[in-house]
Every structure is written in structure tokens, then in C-alpha cells.
C-alpha positions as CSV (number, residue, x, y, z in Angstrom):
1,M,-1.5,-58.4,79.7
2,E,-1.7,-61.9,81.3
3,F,1.1,-63.5,83.3
4,N,1.6,-67.1,84.3
5,L,3.9,-66.7,87.2
6,Q,4.7,-69.8,89.2
7,K,6.2,-69.9,92.6
8,G,9.9,-70.6,92.5
9,S,10.3,-68.8,89.1
10,T,12.2,-65.6,88.3
11,V,10.6,-62.8,86.3
12,S,12.0,-60.1,84.1
13,F,10.1,-57.2,82.7
14,S,10.7,-54.0,80.8
15,G,8.2,-51.2,81.7
16,S,8.1,-47.6,82.8
17,V,9.9,-48.7,86.0
18,D,13.4,-50.1,85.6
19,N,13.2,-53.5,87.3
20,S,16.6,-55.0,86.3
21,K,17.7,-54.6,89.9
22,Y,14.3,-56.0,91.2
23,E,14.6,-59.6,90.0
24,I,13.6,-61.9,92.8
25,L,13.0,-65.6,93.6
26,L,9.7,-66.4,95.3
27,K,10.4,-69.1,97.8
28,K,7.7,-71.7,98.4
29,K,6.0,-71.3,101.8
30,P,3.0,-73.8,101.8
31,F,2.4,-73.7,105.6
32,Y,2.5,-69.9,105.6
33,D,0.2,-69.7,102.6
34,A,-2.3,-72.0,104.3
35,A,-2.2,-70.1,107.6
36,K,-2.5,-66.8,105.7
37,R,-5.7,-68.0,104.0
38,V,-7.3,-69.2,107.2
39,F,-6.4,-65.9,108.8
40,D,-7.9,-64.0,105.8
41,I,-11.2,-65.9,106.0
42,T,-11.4,-65.4,109.8
43,A,-10.6,-61.7,109.6
44,S,-12.9,-60.9,106.7
45,V,-15.9,-62.7,108.1
46,T,-15.3,-61.1,111.6
47,G,-14.8,-57.7,110.0
48,L,-17.9,-57.9,107.9
49,V,-20.1,-58.9,110.8
50,V,-18.7,-56.4,113.4
51,L,-18.6,-53.5,110.9
52,S,-22.0,-54.2,109.3
53,V,-23.7,-51.3,111.1
54,P,-20.9,-48.8,110.5
55,M,-20.8,-49.8,106.8
56,A,-24.5,-49.3,106.5
57,V,-24.1,-45.8,108.0
58,I,-21.3,-45.0,105.6
59,S,-23.4,-46.2,102.7
60,L,-26.3,-43.8,103.8
61,A,-23.9,-40.9,104.2
62,I,-22.5,-41.4,100.6
63,F,-26.0,-41.6,99.2
64,I,-27.1,-38.4,100.9
65,D,-23.9,-36.7,99.7
66,D,-24.4,-37.8,96.1
67,P,-27.4,-40.1,95.3
68,G,-26.4,-43.3,93.6
69,S,-24.7,-46.6,94.5
70,P,-22.4,-46.2,97.5
71,I,-20.2,-49.0,96.2
72,F,-17.6,-48.4,93.5
73,V,-16.7,-51.4,91.5
74,Q,-13.5,-51.4,89.3
75,E,-11.4,-54.0,87.5
76,R,-8.0,-54.6,89.0
77,T,-5.0,-56.9,88.3
78,G,-4.4,-59.6,90.9
79,M,-2.2,-62.6,91.5
80,N,-0.7,-64.1,88.3
81,G,-2.2,-61.3,86.3
82,Q,-5.8,-62.5,86.9
83,K,-8.4,-59.7,86.7
84,F,-11.0,-59.3,89.4
85,K,-13.6,-56.7,90.5
86,I,-12.6,-54.7,93.5
87,Y,-15.2,-53.2,95.8
88,K,-14.8,-49.8,97.5
89,F,-17.0,-47.2,99.1
90,R,-17.5,-44.5,96.5
91,T,-15.6,-41.4,97.4
92,M,-16.1,-39.4,94.2
93,V,-18.9,-38.1,92.1
94,K,-20.6,-40.7,89.9
95,N,-19.0,-39.5,86.7
96,A,-15.5,-39.3,88.1
97,E,-14.0,-41.7,85.6
98,K,-15.3,-39.7,82.6
99,L,-14.1,-36.4,84.2
100,R,-10.6,-37.9,84.5
101,N,-10.2,-37.7,80.8
102,N,-11.1,-34.0,80.6
103,K,-8.2,-31.7,79.8
104,E,-8.8,-29.8,83.1
105,F,-8.1,-32.9,85.1
106,V,-5.4,-34.3,82.8
107,N,-3.4,-31.1,83.2
108,Q,-3.6,-31.4,87.0
109,N,-2.2,-34.9,87.1
110,Q,0.8,-34.7,89.5
111,S,2.1,-38.2,88.9
112,D,5.1,-38.6,86.6
113,G,4.5,-42.3,86.3
114,P,1.6,-44.5,85.2
115,L,-0.6,-43.5,88.1
116,F,-3.1,-40.7,88.1
117,K,-3.1,-38.3,91.1
118,I,-4.5,-34.8,91.7
119,K,-4.0,-32.7,94.8
120,D,-7.3,-31.3,96.1
121,D,-9.3,-33.3,93.5
122,K,-12.6,-31.6,93.0
123,R,-14.3,-34.9,92.1
124,I,-14.0,-36.1,95.7
125,L,-17.1,-35.9,97.8
126,K,-17.2,-34.3,101.3
127,S,-17.8,-37.7,102.8
128,G,-15.1,-39.1,100.6
129,N,-12.4,-36.9,102.1
130,V,-13.3,-38.4,105.6
131,L,-13.4,-42.0,104.3
132,R,-10.1,-41.6,102.5
133,K,-8.4,-40.0,105.5
134,F,-9.2,-43.0,107.7
135,S,-9.0,-45.6,104.9
136,L,-12.7,-46.5,105.5
137,D,-13.4,-46.5,101.8
138,E,-11.4,-49.8,101.7
139,L,-13.8,-51.7,104.0
140,P,-15.9,-53.4,101.2
141,Q,-12.7,-55.1,100.1
142,L,-13.2,-57.5,103.0
143,L,-15.5,-59.2,100.5
144,N,-12.6,-59.5,98.1
145,V,-10.5,-61.0,100.9
146,L,-13.3,-63.5,101.7
147,K,-13.7,-64.4,98.0
148,G,-9.9,-65.0,97.7
149,D,-9.2,-62.2,95.3
150,M,-7.1,-60.4,97.9
151,S,-5.4,-60.9,101.2
152,V,-5.4,-58.6,104.3
153,I,-1.8,-57.8,103.6
154,G,-0.1,-57.7,100.2
155,P,0.8,-55.3,97.4
156,R,-2.0,-52.9,96.6
157,P,-3.8,-53.9,93.3
158,F,-3.7,-51.4,90.4
159,I,-6.0,-51.1,87.4
160,P,-4.7,-53.2,84.4
161,K,-3.6,-50.1,82.5
162,E,-1.4,-49.0,85.4
163,Q,-0.1,-52.4,86.3
164,D,1.0,-53.1,82.7
165,E,3.5,-50.3,83.3
166,L,4.8,-51.7,86.6
167,I,6.9,-54.6,87.5
168,P,5.1,-58.0,87.3
169,E,7.0,-59.5,90.3
170,R,4.4,-57.9,92.5
171,L,1.8,-60.2,90.9
172,L,3.5,-63.3,92.4
173,V,1.4,-62.9,95.6
174,K,-2.2,-61.9,96.3
175,P,-2.8,-58.1,96.4
176,G,-3.8,-56.8,99.9
177,L,-5.8,-54.3,101.8
178,S,-2.6,-52.8,103.2
179,C,1.1,-52.9,102.5
180,Y,4.5,-51.4,103.5
181,W,4.1,-48.2,101.4
182,Q,0.6,-47.5,102.6
183,I,1.7,-47.1,106.2
184,Q,4.6,-44.8,105.4
185,H,2.7,-41.4,105.7
186,T,4.3,-40.4,102.4
187,P,1.6,-39.4,100.0
188,D,4.0,-38.3,97.3
189,M,6.2,-41.4,97.5
190,P,7.8,-42.1,94.0
191,I,6.4,-45.2,92.3
192,E,9.9,-46.7,92.3
193,E,10.0,-46.6,96.1
194,Q,6.5,-48.2,96.2
195,M,7.8,-51.1,94.0
196,K,10.9,-51.6,96.2
197,L,8.6,-51.9,99.3
198,D,6.3,-54.3,97.5
199,L,9.3,-56.5,96.7
200,K,10.6,-56.1,100.2
201,Y,7.2,-57.6,101.4
202,I,7.4,-60.5,99.0
203,R,10.9,-61.4,100.2
204,E,10.0,-61.0,103.9
205,R,6.5,-62.3,103.8
206,S,5.6,-64.3,106.9
207,M,2.8,-64.3,109.5
208,T,5.1,-62.2,111.8
209,T,5.5,-59.6,109.0
210,D,1.8,-59.6,108.3
211,L,0.8,-59.1,111.9
212,K,3.3,-56.2,112.3
213,L,1.8,-54.6,109.2
214,I,-1.7,-55.1,110.4
215,C,-0.9,-53.4,113.7
216,K,0.8,-50.5,111.9
217,T,-2.2,-50.2,109.6
218,F,-4.6,-49.9,112.6
219,G,-2.4,-47.0,113.8
220,V,-2.7,-45.3,110.5
221,I,-6.5,-45.8,110.4
222,I,-6.9,-44.4,114.0
223,H,-4.8,-41.4,113.5
224,G,-5.6,-40.7,109.9
225,K,-3.3,-41.0,106.8
226,N,-1.9,-37.5,107.2
227,C,-0.7,-37.9,110.8
């Protein structure tokens, strides 16, 4: 599903999430958009340089745990519905996507919405549990930020099949590495609440908001997601 969403336009949508109460108007913020892009480039380049050695160590740990490419590449839906390839450190066995369709795993899906979520997922590697706890699996997405596919802060990108069932208003801005609902320490947060927080960010987006979310994100990374 492709969208041509322009800044300053309203959007309506009928999907698995009732968004009749979510309709919003995206205000033009050219100075903020320019400053945000400069910040994204600076942050991503700095991060890739400073974290190059730790990222190499992580890659080796994944390979030792489960030989194969340490990088997981998957299609996601970005701003204006544009598709892009997202990069992550692989935290699951190589055939995780195929196993997802097995009845054993389908029956364990705990999500009542379009997302797929299993508690104590057997597909996750030992190294993957550590990477996920401290959000280290997201580090390769600094490349996505540098390329302009993503921003440091913004609604998290979903795979097309999942996004097609969610509100498209969240596609009015670039997806991000972190967002409001990722720092809530609520792993079982209903998808409706996640959508509300995404729209809250779109309404309140500013460099001040972004910097606050970045600081809180660092707190989550340092203490772990389950703190």
C-alpha cells in the first residue's frame, strides 16, 4: 500500500486500529526539519565511528553463536509509505522467518493485533537476548539514519504487512531509532496505545522533544529494557 502524504494534509484510514479519533494536521516546520537532518547526519557518522569496534565484536559474537551473516536485512515502510531496507544485528536463528509460519509458533503468538510477538521465543539466540535487552541490535540502523531512510527519533518502522493494518498518519514523518513507546518499559503495551504515542510525537515534534527522548533512550539502554 503506497501513500502520498503531504505535510499540511489530513489523513483518514480504516484498518485494524480505529483511527477516527486520531486524525491530525501536520504543521510545516522547515527549520526544525533542516536542523533534525543535520543532527541525524552528525549523530549517525559519530556513532558509526565511535562504535565501530564494539559493533565488530558484536558481529563476531553473533557469528560464533550461529554462523552466518550477523546483519539482518528486512523491508520496512517509511515516510510517505516508501519502502526501504532496514539493518539490524541478527538476534534470531537464520531461518527465523520461515519458523514464524510454523503452527507451533503461530499458536504462541501473544499479540491480538497485526504484530507478531512470542514470550520466551525459542528462535532468539543467546547473544540475541543480550542485544535486545540493551537495544544493541538496533545499532546498524545508524546506516539507515545516515542514508536518510530514518531519523534518530521518530515512530518505529513496521514491515509493510503490519503497517498496512495500522494508522497511516505515523507515515507523515521519518521513522526513528527510538520513540515515546519504546522508552515506556511496557513490553505488553496495546498497539492502540503505541499509535497514540506516535501521534503525540508527531504533534509535539521539536528539537527539544527529540533531545528529551534521546536522553531517556540512553537511560533505557544503560539499564536495560526490563528495568
